[in-house]
VMD Tcl script that draws the C-alpha trace (Angstrom):
set ca {
  {71.09 125.65 160.21}
  {72.36 125.28 155.98}
  {72.57 121.83 154.14}
  {76.54 122.00 153.89}
  {76.57 123.09 157.72}
  {74.60 119.86 158.43}
  {76.79 117.64 155.71}
  {79.78 119.31 157.42}
  {79.11 118.07 161.01}
  {78.09 114.57 159.89}
  {80.99 111.97 160.28}
  {79.66 109.50 157.66}
  {80.53 111.65 155.00}
  {83.59 113.36 156.43}
  {86.50 111.25 154.33}
  {84.66 112.91 151.21}
  {85.81 114.86 148.48}
  {84.91 118.85 148.61}
  {83.63 117.96 145.40}
  {81.37 115.04 146.61}
  {79.87 117.15 149.44}
  {78.78 119.60 146.43}
  {76.77 117.21 144.97}
  {75.49 115.78 148.24}
  {74.34 119.76 149.49}
  {72.72 119.97 145.37}
  {70.45 117.33 146.05}
  {69.54 118.10 149.93}
  {66.09 118.90 151.53}
  {66.39 120.59 154.98}
  {63.70 119.62 157.03}
  {62.13 121.74 160.20}
  {60.03 119.79 162.44}
  {58.56 119.58 165.34}
  {58.41 116.77 168.42}
  {56.62 113.81 167.99}
  {56.93 113.74 164.07}
  {56.56 110.05 162.58}
  {59.81 110.30 159.99}
  {59.36 106.47 158.90}
  {58.22 103.54 159.76}
  {59.46 100.02 160.08}
  {58.41 98.27 156.77}
  {57.87 101.72 154.79}
  {60.30 102.20 151.69}
  {63.46 104.11 152.28}
  {62.88 108.03 152.23}
  {66.59 108.27 151.99}
  {69.48 109.24 154.44}
  {68.54 111.71 157.58}
  {71.34 113.83 159.19}
  {70.51 116.24 162.11}
  {71.99 119.07 162.50}
  {70.07 120.27 165.46}
  {67.77 118.09 167.93}
  {67.14 114.40 168.35}
  {65.50 111.83 166.69}
  {64.81 108.01 168.11}
  {65.12 105.54 165.88}
  {62.59 102.69 167.58}
  {61.35 99.08 166.93}
  {57.42 97.89 168.50}
  {57.84 94.44 170.19}
  {54.90 92.07 170.36}
  {54.29 93.42 173.86}
  {53.47 97.05 172.34}
  {56.67 97.89 174.21}
  {59.25 100.70 172.31}
  {62.96 99.54 172.21}
  {65.42 102.40 171.40}
  {68.33 101.16 169.00}
  {69.26 104.98 168.19}
  {69.22 107.72 169.67}
  {70.14 110.24 167.24}
  {72.50 113.52 167.81}
  {73.71 116.69 166.08}
  {76.21 115.35 163.60}
  {74.84 111.57 163.51}
  {72.69 109.98 160.58}
  {70.33 107.30 160.02}
  {68.79 104.73 157.78}
  {71.85 104.47 155.99}
  {71.66 100.96 155.72}
  {68.30 100.63 154.08}
  {68.86 103.87 151.86}
  {71.90 102.14 150.31}
  {70.48 98.31 149.87}
  {66.69 99.19 149.25}
  {65.12 97.48 151.59}
  {62.58 98.25 153.50}
  {63.05 100.17 156.51}
  {63.83 97.98 159.86}
  {62.97 100.26 162.45}
  {60.35 103.27 163.05}
  {61.66 106.93 163.08}
  {60.40 109.45 165.63}
  {61.48 113.50 166.69}
  {61.38 113.95 170.51}
  {62.57 117.78 170.73}
  {62.28 120.02 167.95}
  {64.75 119.00 165.23}
  {65.69 120.19 162.09}
  {67.42 117.99 159.74}
  {69.02 116.55 156.31}
  {66.86 114.43 154.03}
  {69.29 113.27 150.95}
  {66.85 111.40 148.71}
  {66.98 107.66 147.91}
  {66.78 107.89 144.24}
  {69.35 111.06 143.66}
  {71.90 109.23 146.79}
  {71.77 105.93 144.86}
  {73.12 107.62 141.70}
  {75.71 109.44 143.46}
  {77.09 106.36 144.96}
  {76.95 104.94 141.86}
  {78.60 107.53 139.64}
  {81.44 108.09 142.06}
  {83.55 104.44 143.51}
  {85.69 106.77 145.78}
  {82.60 108.24 147.62}
  {81.27 105.06 148.29}
  {84.45 104.25 149.93}
  {85.38 107.41 151.71}
  {81.52 106.47 152.98}
  {82.14 103.23 153.68}
  {84.68 103.94 156.00}
  {82.30 106.18 158.05}
  {80.15 103.56 158.31}
  {82.65 101.11 159.36}
  {83.00 103.74 162.50}
  {78.86 103.68 163.29}
  {79.10 99.65 162.96}
  {81.77 100.10 165.66}
  {79.15 101.97 167.88}
  {76.94 99.61 167.25}
  {79.32 96.22 168.70}
  {79.92 99.32 171.98}
  {76.22 99.04 172.53}
  {75.86 94.80 172.62}
  {78.86 95.09 174.88}
  {77.76 97.21 177.37}
  {73.81 95.37 177.17}
  {75.95 92.27 177.65}
  {78.95 93.01 179.66}
  {78.33 96.11 181.75}
  {75.73 97.06 184.63}
  {73.84 99.94 184.92}
  {76.14 102.69 186.41}
  {78.70 101.60 183.96}
  {76.38 102.05 180.86}
  {75.06 105.25 182.07}
  {78.81 106.53 182.65}
  {80.47 105.72 179.41}
  {77.46 106.91 177.26}
  {78.00 110.32 179.27}
  {81.08 110.82 178.71}
  {80.63 109.73 174.97}
  {77.77 112.37 174.87}
  {79.46 115.37 177.00}
  {80.21 118.65 175.09}
  {82.17 121.53 175.89}
  {83.21 122.01 179.03}
  {81.38 118.55 180.01}
  {77.55 119.25 179.72}
  {75.69 116.83 178.12}
  {72.01 117.57 176.83}
  {69.54 114.98 177.97}
  {66.67 113.56 176.31}
  {63.43 115.19 176.43}
  {62.05 112.32 177.63}
  {64.45 110.02 179.60}
  {62.67 107.33 179.31}
  {64.02 107.19 175.32}
  {67.55 107.40 176.84}
  {66.55 104.38 179.40}
  {65.12 102.11 176.53}
  {68.56 102.41 174.44}
  {70.55 102.03 177.78}
  {68.55 99.50 178.14}
  {67.63 100.45 181.63}
  {64.10 101.54 183.08}
  {62.92 104.47 183.86}
  {63.93 104.18 187.56}
  {66.79 102.47 186.93}
  {68.04 105.39 185.27}
  {66.78 107.97 187.88}
  {68.87 106.01 190.46}
  {71.55 105.02 188.43}
  {71.64 109.31 187.85}
  {70.83 110.23 191.66}
  {74.35 107.73 192.85}
  {76.66 109.44 190.33}
  {75.81 112.51 191.93}
  {76.40 111.56 194.66}
  {79.51 110.16 193.97}
  {80.79 113.81 193.14}
  {81.19 113.04 189.09}
  {78.48 114.35 187.60}
  {75.97 117.40 188.36}
  {72.26 117.31 187.32}
  {68.71 118.78 186.97}
  {66.14 117.91 184.55}
  {67.37 118.70 181.35}
  {70.97 118.37 181.13}
  {73.62 117.57 183.49}
  {77.73 118.17 183.53}
  {80.49 115.80 184.08}
  {82.47 116.96 187.14}
  {84.95 113.79 187.10}
  {85.82 112.74 184.00}
  {88.85 110.16 185.73}
  {86.02 108.80 188.06}
  {83.40 108.39 185.44}
  {85.58 106.78 183.04}
  {86.66 104.37 186.33}
  {82.72 103.94 186.79}
  {82.73 102.56 183.14}
  {84.93 100.12 182.89}
  {83.86 98.82 186.09}
  {83.82 94.62 186.27}
  {80.68 93.25 183.92}
  {77.73 91.99 184.85}
  {77.25 88.60 185.74}
}
mol new
graphics top color blue
foreach p $ca { graphics top sphere $p radius 0.5 }
foreach p [lrange $ca 0 end-1] q [lrange $ca 1 end] { graphics top cylinder $p $q radius 0.2 }
display resetview
């Protein structure tokens, strides 16, 4: 993939003018990386903003016990490290490729100069970031108010593409961590949704068979 295709597929920049996107494309660096490539560590200086064109990246923190917790699974069209790059503080988490991935990096220095010189582009990007903040609030609501069935059902509905196909993470433990589930609970929940005829699943992907039924599960009563 080339830089224009990756940038144009990112909702963060969806409202920007063609001229502003041309400037982003001029500074963009396209990188192709194998699985388990560490992009940055918590506490590093921000490299810039990453956009995923192909593959999957997990953004995660490591707890005091050494256990990882996935904050964000960034697939095609998703960006990460925005806040650190814009505000200029150190990276608050780690980022690592989960599978073969192709990314665009907008380097921190040139990107900061771009925002300083184009106020309308800054406002347009803030509108895109508000959508990301909305997703974070939704995730917190899921963890606090929804059980495993509802959490997974909601994720599958949001991740399903053409024909209801959902590509699962190379390691399901990353998806489980993202949804605040154990891998065992994730497997049981996938099996339950399959037995109910809502999805069909294999090792690498699944298909949503009954979107309305899955939506009903996603809106079940809160966890008590």
